[in-house]
C-alpha positions as CSV (number, residue, x, y, z in Angstrom):
1,M,-33.8,60.3,60.2
2,K,-30.9,57.9,60.0
3,K,-28.5,58.7,57.3
4,F,-26.0,57.1,55.5
5,F,-24.0,59.4,52.7
6,L,-22.2,57.4,50.1
7,I,-19.4,59.5,48.2
8,I,-19.0,58.3,44.8
9,L,-16.7,59.3,42.0
10,I,-18.1,59.8,39.1
11,L,-16.4,59.4,35.8
12,L,-17.5,60.9,32.5
13,L,-16.2,60.2,28.7
14,N,-16.7,61.3,25.5
15,Y,-17.1,59.3,22.4
16,L,-15.7,59.3,19.1
17,P,-14.8,56.4,16.3
18,A,-11.3,54.6,16.9
19,S,-8.9,54.5,14.2
20,A,-8.4,50.5,12.6
21,A,-5.0,48.9,13.9
22,R,-4.3,47.8,10.6
23,V,-2.1,50.2,8.4
24,T,-4.4,52.0,5.8
25,T,-1.4,54.5,4.6
26,D,-0.9,53.5,0.5
27,L,-3.4,51.0,0.6
28,V,-4.6,50.5,-3.2
29,V,-6.9,47.2,-3.2
30,L,-8.5,45.5,0.0
31,Y,-10.7,42.2,0.0
32,D,-12.0,41.5,3.5
33,F,-14.7,38.8,2.1
34,T,-17.5,39.9,4.6
35,E,-20.0,39.1,2.1
36,T,-22.4,36.3,2.6
37,S,-24.2,35.3,-0.9
38,G,-24.2,36.6,-4.5
39,T,-21.5,36.9,-7.0
40,V,-19.7,40.2,-6.2
41,I,-16.5,40.6,-3.8
42,S,-16.4,44.4,-3.1
43,D,-13.0,45.9,-3.0
44,K,-13.1,48.1,0.3
45,S,-10.5,50.5,-0.2
46,D,-10.7,54.0,-0.2
47,I,-9.2,54.3,-3.7
48,D,-11.1,54.9,-6.9
49,P,-12.0,53.1,-9.1
50,K,-12.8,49.9,-7.4
51,L,-11.8,46.9,-8.4
52,D,-14.7,44.5,-7.9
53,L,-14.5,41.4,-8.8
54,T,-16.8,39.1,-9.9
55,I,-17.4,35.4,-9.2
56,S,-17.8,33.6,-12.5
57,D,-19.4,30.6,-10.8
58,P,-21.0,30.5,-7.3
59,L,-21.2,26.7,-7.2
60,K,-18.0,26.7,-6.8
61,V,-17.1,29.0,-3.7
62,T,-18.8,28.7,-0.2
63,F,-19.1,31.7,1.7
64,L,-17.5,31.6,5.6
65,D,-18.7,34.8,6.8
66,P,-16.2,36.2,6.6
67,G,-13.7,34.2,4.5
68,L,-14.7,32.5,1.0
69,S,-14.0,28.7,0.3
70,V,-12.9,28.1,-3.3
71,T,-14.2,24.3,-3.5
72,A,-13.8,24.2,-7.1
73,A,-12.1,25.0,-10.5
74,T,-13.4,28.6,-11.0
75,V,-11.8,32.3,-11.8
76,I,-12.4,35.6,-9.9
77,K,-11.7,38.4,-11.9
78,T,-12.7,42.2,-12.8
79,A,-14.6,43.8,-15.4
80,V,-13.5,47.5,-14.7
81,A,-9.8,49.5,-16.1
82,H,-7.3,48.7,-13.6
83,T,-5.6,52.2,-13.6
84,K,-4.9,51.9,-9.9
85,L,-2.9,48.8,-10.5
86,A,-0.3,51.1,-13.1
87,A,3.2,50.8,-13.2
88,S,3.1,54.6,-12.0
89,E,1.1,53.5,-9.2
90,F,4.3,51.7,-7.4
91,A,6.8,53.6,-7.8
92,N,7.6,53.8,-3.7
93,G,7.2,50.0,-3.7
94,F,4.8,47.2,-3.9
95,T,3.1,44.7,-0.7
96,I,0.7,41.9,-1.6
97,E,-0.8,40.6,1.7
98,A,-3.0,37.5,2.2
99,W,-4.7,35.2,5.3
100,I,-5.3,32.1,3.6
101,K,-5.2,28.6,4.1
102,P,-4.5,26.4,1.5
103,L,-6.5,23.0,0.8
104,N,-3.6,21.3,0.9
105,N,0.2,21.6,0.1
106,T,0.3,19.6,-3.3
107,Q,-1.3,21.9,-5.6
108,S,1.0,24.1,-8.1
109,G,1.7,25.7,-10.9
110,P,1.9,27.6,-9.5
111,A,-1.5,27.9,-8.4
112,R,-2.7,31.1,-9.2
113,I,-4.1,33.1,-5.8
114,I,-3.8,36.8,-6.6
115,T,-2.6,37.9,-10.5
116,F,-2.3,41.0,-12.7
117,S,-1.8,38.6,-16.0
118,Q,-3.0,37.6,-19.6
119,D,-2.2,33.4,-19.8
120,S,0.2,31.0,-18.0
121,A,3.1,33.0,-19.9
122,D,2.5,36.7,-19.4
123,R,1.9,38.6,-16.3
124,N,3.0,42.0,-14.2
125,F,2.8,40.0,-11.0
126,T,1.3,36.7,-9.4
127,F,1.0,35.1,-6.0
128,G,0.6,31.8,-6.0
129,Q,1.2,28.2,-4.2
130,A,4.2,25.7,-5.4
131,A,3.0,22.6,-3.5
132,E,4.9,22.9,0.2
133,H,6.1,27.0,-0.5
134,W,4.3,30.3,-1.5
135,D,5.6,32.1,-4.8
136,M,5.9,35.3,-6.2
137,R,6.7,36.3,-9.8
138,F,7.0,40.0,-10.4
139,R,7.8,41.4,-13.8
140,T,10.4,44.5,-14.2
141,S,12.6,45.1,-17.3
142,D,15.2,43.3,-16.0
143,N,12.9,40.4,-15.1
144,P,10.1,40.2,-18.2
145,G,7.5,38.1,-19.7
146,N,6.8,35.4,-16.7
147,G,8.5,37.4,-13.9
148,S,9.9,33.8,-13.3
149,T,13.8,34.6,-13.4
150,P,13.8,34.7,-10.6
151,S,10.6,34.2,-8.8
152,T,11.1,34.9,-5.0
153,A,9.7,31.6,-2.6
154,T,9.3,30.9,0.8
155,P,11.5,27.7,2.2
156,A,10.4,24.6,1.2
157,A,7.7,23.1,3.8
158,S,6.1,27.0,4.4
159,I,3.0,25.0,4.2
160,A,2.0,21.8,6.0
161,A,0.7,18.3,4.9
162,T,-2.1,20.0,6.9
163,P,-2.1,23.5,6.2
164,V,-3.0,25.9,9.1
165,L,-4.3,29.3,8.2
166,Q,-1.2,31.8,7.8
167,H,-0.7,35.5,7.4
168,V,1.6,35.8,4.5
169,V,3.4,39.3,2.8
170,Y,5.6,39.9,-0.1
171,T,7.2,43.4,-0.4
172,R,9.7,45.2,-2.9
173,N,11.1,48.3,-2.1
174,T,12.5,50.6,-4.9
175,S,16.1,49.1,-5.0
176,G,14.6,45.6,-6.2
177,N,14.5,44.3,-2.6
178,A,12.4,41.7,-2.4
179,K,11.0,39.9,0.9
180,F,8.3,37.0,2.1
181,Y,6.8,37.1,5.7
182,I,4.8,34.1,7.4
183,D,3.2,35.2,10.4
184,K,5.1,38.6,10.8
185,V,8.6,36.5,10.1
186,E,10.6,37.2,7.3
187,V,11.4,34.0,5.8
188,A,12.5,34.7,2.5
189,T,14.5,37.5,0.5
190,Q,15.4,37.6,-3.3
191,T,16.9,40.6,-5.5
192,I,14.3,41.6,-8.2
193,S,16.6,44.5,-10.1
194,G,14.8,46.6,-12.8
195,D,11.8,48.9,-13.3
196,L,8.2,48.7,-14.2
197,S,8.2,50.2,-17.5
198,N,7.3,46.6,-19.2
199,W,4.3,46.3,-17.6
200,D,0.8,45.7,-19.3
201,E,-1.8,47.4,-18.0
202,S,-4.5,45.6,-20.8
203,Y,-3.6,42.5,-18.9
204,E,-6.7,41.3,-16.1
205,F,-7.1,41.1,-12.5
206,G,-8.2,38.4,-10.4
207,L,-7.9,35.7,-8.3
208,F,-7.6,31.9,-7.9
209,N,-6.6,30.6,-11.3
210,E,-4.9,32.0,-14.5
211,M,-7.0,34.9,-16.2
212,S,-7.1,33.1,-19.3
213,Y,-9.1,30.1,-17.7
214,P,-10.2,27.9,-18.8
215,T,-8.0,27.7,-21.6
216,D,-5.1,27.5,-18.8
217,D,-5.7,25.8,-15.7
218,R,-4.1,27.2,-12.5
219,T,-6.7,26.1,-9.7
220,W,-6.0,27.2,-6.3
221,L,-8.3,25.1,-4.0
222,G,-8.3,26.9,0.2
223,D,-9.6,29.5,2.3
224,I,-9.0,33.1,2.0
225,Y,-9.9,35.8,4.3
226,L,-8.2,38.7,3.4
227,V,-6.3,40.3,0.6
228,A,-4.8,44.0,0.3
229,I,-2.5,45.7,-1.8
230,Y,-0.2,48.4,-0.9
231,K,1.6,51.2,-3.1
232,K,5.1,50.6,-1.0
233,A,6.7,48.3,0.9
234,L,5.6,47.7,4.0
235,T,8.4,47.7,6.9
236,S,8.9,44.3,9.2
237,T,6.8,46.8,11.8
238,E,3.9,47.6,9.7
239,V,3.9,44.0,8.6
240,G,3.4,42.4,12.2
241,A,1.0,45.4,13.1
242,N,-1.2,43.8,9.8
243,Y,-0.9,40.2,11.5
244,D,-1.5,41.6,15.0
245,S,-5.0,43.2,13.9
246,G,-5.9,39.5,12.5
247,Y,-8.1,39.4,9.2
248,L,-11.3,40.4,10.8
249,P,-12.7,43.7,10.0
250,P,-12.4,46.1,12.7
251,K,-15.7,45.9,15.1
252,P,-17.2,48.4,17.1
253,P,-15.8,48.7,20.7
254,I,-17.8,47.2,23.4
255,L,-19.0,49.8,25.9
256,L,-17.8,48.9,30.0
257,P,-19.1,47.6,32.1
258,A,-19.8,44.5,30.2
259,V,-20.5,41.2,31.9
260,E,-20.9,39.2,28.7
261,E,-18.1,36.3,28.0
262,Y,-16.2,37.0,24.7
263,G,-13.0,35.1,23.1
264,N,-13.1,32.0,21.4
265,I,-14.2,29.4,24.4
266,T,-18.0,30.8,23.6
267,G,-19.2,29.3,20.3
268,G,-21.3,31.9,19.3
269,D,-18.6,34.8,19.5
270,T,-17.1,34.9,16.1
271,E,-16.2,38.5,16.2
272,H,-13.3,38.6,18.9
273,I,-11.7,35.0,18.2
274,E,-8.6,36.4,19.3
275,K,-9.1,40.2,20.6
276,V,-11.5,42.0,22.6
277,D,-11.8,46.2,22.5
278,Y,-13.5,48.1,24.8
279,K,-14.5,51.3,25.3
280,I,-14.3,53.5,28.2
281,P,-17.6,55.4,28.9
282,Y,-16.5,58.5,30.9
283,E,-14.2,61.1,30.8
284,I,-11.3,59.9,33.2
285,R,-9.9,62.1,35.6
286,G,-6.6,60.8,37.5
287,N,-6.2,56.9,37.5
288,F,-8.4,54.0,37.8
289,Y,-8.6,50.0,37.9
290,L,-9.7,47.9,35.6
291,E,-11.3,44.6,36.9
292,Y,-11.9,41.7,34.6
293,E,-11.8,38.0,34.8
294,I,-9.8,36.0,31.9
295,W,-9.7,32.3,30.7
296,D,-7.1,30.7,29.2
297,S,-6.1,26.9,28.6
298,D,-2.4,27.8,28.6
299,S,-1.6,29.7,31.7
300,D,1.6,31.0,30.6
301,G,0.8,35.0,31.0
302,E,0.3,35.4,27.3
303,I,-2.5,37.7,27.2
304,E,-1.8,41.0,26.6
305,I,-3.7,44.1,28.1
306,S,-3.2,47.8,26.0
307,V,-4.6,50.9,26.4
308,N,-4.7,52.8,23.5
309,D,-2.5,50.6,21.9
310,K,0.2,51.0,24.1
311,K,1.0,47.7,26.1
312,L,-0.2,47.6,29.7
313,V,0.7,44.3,31.1
314,D,1.2,40.5,30.1
315,V,-1.7,38.6,32.4
316,A,-2.1,34.8,32.8
317,S,-5.1,33.5,34.0
318,A,-5.5,30.4,36.7
319,G,-5.1,27.8,33.6
320,N,-6.7,24.5,33.9
321,E,-9.6,26.1,32.0
322,V,-11.2,27.6,34.6
323,W,-12.6,31.3,34.9
324,S,-9.9,33.5,37.2
325,A,-11.0,35.2,40.2
326,K,-11.8,39.4,39.9
327,R,-8.0,40.5,38.6
328,R,-7.1,44.2,38.8
329,V,-4.6,46.6,36.9
330,K,-3.8,49.9,37.5
331,I,-4.4,52.3,34.4
332,K,-2.5,55.6,34.9
333,D,-4.4,58.9,33.1
334,I,-1.3,59.1,30.9
335,L,-2.2,56.4,28.9
336,L,-5.4,58.2,27.9
337,C,-5.9,60.3,25.4
338,D,-6.6,64.1,25.2
339,D,-10.2,65.7,25.3
340,N,-12.9,64.2,22.7
341,L,-10.8,61.1,22.1
342,E,-12.1,57.7,22.4
343,N,-10.2,55.1,24.8
344,I,-9.9,51.8,23.8
345,I,-8.6,48.9,26.2
346,T,-7.9,46.1,24.5
347,F,-7.3,42.2,25.8
348,N,-5.2,40.3,23.3
349,N,-4.7,36.7,22.7
350,T,-2.7,36.8,19.3
351,N,0.7,36.2,21.3
352,N,-0.6,32.7,21.0
353,P,-0.3,31.1,17.6
354,P,-3.8,31.7,16.1
355,N,-6.5,29.3,16.7
356,S,-4.1,27.1,19.5
357,Y,-5.5,28.3,22.5
358,L,-9.1,28.8,24.1
359,W,-9.5,32.2,26.0
360,G,-11.7,34.2,27.0
361,V,-12.5,37.2,29.3
362,R,-15.6,38.7,31.3
363,N,-16.7,40.7,34.0
364,V,-15.0,43.8,33.0
365,S,-15.2,47.3,34.6
366,L,-13.6,50.3,35.7
367,V,-13.4,51.6,39.3
368,K,-11.7,54.5,40.5
369,D,-8.5,54.0,41.7
370,G,-8.4,53.2,45.7
371,T,-11.9,52.1,45.6
372,I,-12.7,49.8,48.6
373,S,-15.4,47.9,47.1
374,G,-17.8,45.7,49.2
375,L,-17.1,47.5,52.1
376,T,-18.7,45.8,55.1
377,L,-19.6,46.7,58.9
378,Y,-20.7,44.6,61.5
379,Q,-21.6,43.8,65.5
380,E,-19.4,40.9,66.2
381,S,-21.4,40.1,69.2
382,T,-23.7,41.8,71.8
383,D,-20.4,43.8,73.3
384,K,-19.2,46.8,71.6
385,D,-16.1,45.6,69.5
386,M,-17.0,46.1,65.5
387,T,-15.4,44.8,62.7
388,I,-14.6,46.5,59.2
389,A,-13.9,44.3,56.1
390,W,-13.4,44.6,52.7
391,D,-13.3,42.4,49.4
392,A,-9.8,41.0,48.7
393,V,-9.4,41.6,44.8
394,V,-5.8,40.9,43.0
395,D,-3.8,43.7,41.7
396,D,-1.9,43.0,38.5
397,N,0.6,45.8,39.3
398,Y,-0.1,47.4,42.3
399,P,-0.8,45.0,44.8
400,D,0.7,47.0,48.2
401,I,-1.5,49.7,48.9
402,H,-2.3,50.4,52.4
403,Y,-5.3,51.5,53.9
404,D,-5.8,54.0,56.8
405,F,-9.0,54.1,58.3
406,F,-10.7,55.9,61.2
407,L,-14.0,57.0,63.0
408,W,-14.6,60.3,64.1
409,N,-17.4,60.7,66.9
410,Q,-18.9,64.0,66.4
411,G,-20.6,64.4,69.6
412,E,-17.1,63.5,71.2
413,E,-15.3,65.0,69.1
414,K,-12.8,62.1,69.6
415,K,-11.2,60.3,67.0
416,Y,-11.5,56.2,66.9
417,L,-8.0,55.2,65.4
418,I,-8.6,52.0,63.1
419,G,-4.6,52.0,61.6
420,A,-3.2,51.3,58.6
421,T,-3.3,47.9,57.6
422,Q,-3.4,45.7,54.4
423,Q,-5.7,43.0,56.4
424,I,-9.0,41.9,55.1
425,E,-10.5,42.6,58.6
426,V,-9.9,45.0,61.0
427,T,-11.6,44.9,64.6
428,F,-11.7,48.2,66.6
429,K,-14.2,49.2,69.8
430,L,-17.2,51.7,69.1
431,P,-19.4,53.3,71.6
432,R,-23.4,52.1,71.3
433,T,-24.1,55.4,70.4
434,G,-23.3,58.8,69.0
435,L,-23.3,60.3,65.1
436,F,-20.2,58.9,63.2
437,A,-18.0,59.8,60.1
438,F,-16.1,57.0,58.6
439,Y,-12.7,58.1,56.9
440,A,-10.4,56.2,54.6
441,R,-7.5,56.8,52.3
442,T,-4.6,54.6,50.9
443,C,-0.9,55.1,51.2
444,D,1.8,53.1,49.2
445,R,3.7,50.6,50.6
446,A,6.4,52.3,52.9
447,K,5.5,51.3,56.6
448,T,6.4,54.7,58.6
449,E,4.1,57.6,59.1
450,T,6.5,59.9,57.6
451,D,7.6,58.0,54.3
452,R,4.1,57.2,53.0
453,I,2.5,59.1,50.6
454,C,-1.3,59.1,50.9
455,S,-4.0,60.5,49.2
456,Q,-6.5,63.1,51.2
457,W,-8.9,61.7,53.1
458,A,-12.6,60.4,51.9
459,H,-15.5,60.4,54.2
460,S,-19.2,59.3,54.5
461,A,-21.6,60.1,57.5
462,L,-23.6,57.3,59.4
463,E,-25.4,57.0,62.2
464,R,-25.7,54.7,65.0
465,E,-27.6,55.3,68.5
466,D,-29.2,51.7,70.5
467,G,-27.2,49.2,68.4
468,T,-28.8,50.5,65.6
469,L,-27.1,51.3,62.1
470,F,-28.9,52.2,58.8
471,G,-28.9,50.2,55.9
472,R,-28.6,46.4,57.1
473,I,-28.1,44.4,53.9
474,A,-30.2,41.5,52.7
475,D,-29.5,37.6,53.7
476,P,-28.6,36.3,49.8
477,A,-29.7,32.6,51.9
478,N,-33.0,33.6,52.9
479,P,-34.0,36.2,50.7
480,G,-36.4,39.2,52.1
481,D,-34.4,38.6,55.3
482,H,-31.6,40.5,56.9
483,I,-28.1,39.5,58.7
484,P,-28.5,40.5,61.9
485,G,-25.8,42.7,63.3
486,K,-24.3,43.0,59.7
487,W,-24.6,46.5,57.6
488,M,-23.1,47.2,54.4
489,I,-21.5,50.7,53.4
490,Y,-19.0,51.6,50.5
491,G,-16.2,53.9,50.7
492,H,-14.1,55.8,47.7
493,V,-10.7,56.6,48.1
494,A,-8.0,58.7,46.0
495,A,-5.1,57.2,44.6
496,P,-2.0,57.6,47.0
497,T,-0.7,60.2,44.7
498,G,-3.9,61.4,43.4
499,G,-5.7,64.6,44.3
500,G,-8.4,62.8,46.2
501,I,-11.9,64.0,47.8
502,D,-13.1,65.5,50.8
């Protein structure tokens, strides 16, 4: 019986939920605006009591799924006690954060966006828009009443005439140092001295207008995607982490392999506009390769691949708005989590300005380090010359691997050396009869036999007699037929520095 034995390395992986990329420590209030209808905006933080908000006039807003668009004057506010907004909660600092896009750069007052206040003259804090810049009023013992002497403002022209989505963060530490960040860049500083002993916790908390509306109308119009309040001053690193995570709620990672297209070039994919998380489906032993194809309207190499939040490589597509050929990048086992922890591979486009460049990723899979993919063995003519070939792939960080091949005739106990090569095809002589084993291994880029570091030999056995090999492959041009004289085998080989297989 003709036999062809295939050696396959099977990768196994455990799954547990992954942690979110956003900062969650000391998070007091969180609105992610994932509601699609109704009159309630839910507080998604873990701190009770929840500060759920009630929309006073649902006809004045539009649900964006996710996000909320305020289209006309209204107010959204809470009806419960504000114990988690008590002054004592902010003894270690304060942060307010928003993903936001105003309707224009002319509304002012400032127009109230997030406010803990009583009326137009009394507040604990208010984040608002004053025409072309963002404004924060923060009440302290040295800055009483309206919290506006001084307020903290971003520079002029912070908001363009045609506004774009921005990530805006205000922080104040225990020393009174206040800062504004726009898209993770610090843009303004201000000293707001004093303590919070004069805060009035009977004030109301809400969004998009003064709490005394309609008596005091400080309407803000625009789109908002996230609001968060922390009981500490986020560091610049933490602000950057929240910016990089985006405003979309965390989505479950996609199990590999995944052939589907993700990214903002696919009109229906609203969940992976700026990045895609993939879940490694096996328990990894040793190193392996990540294979993928990417699409990018800008071929400047700003798509980042990371493993468990550790940057692996920046990659560029072919540009010109076409899918790249299959790419490879090596992932070392040191980047993987310990047992029983999930491993996440991320394709991240957030180095590009939000919504500025189209991008996508597809055909993402894993192969064991050193796998020779699509290896073929076929007869060139009626003589004894045979050719061995394998699929060429681009390796983003390990392009110079060498392959050693030989065939062993078990009957003759003779070795037919093919040699070390990086070529796509190698031609060699092969007797017409005999029982053969095909051997292959990977080696590093050094050329001399004594200097090279190689894996152990991997082998697959094949029998051949009278010019017939086991396992002819189908002819794709003629379904049902076979390509004369051409056969398919697969050899899986370990990394040069890996343990290998025998």
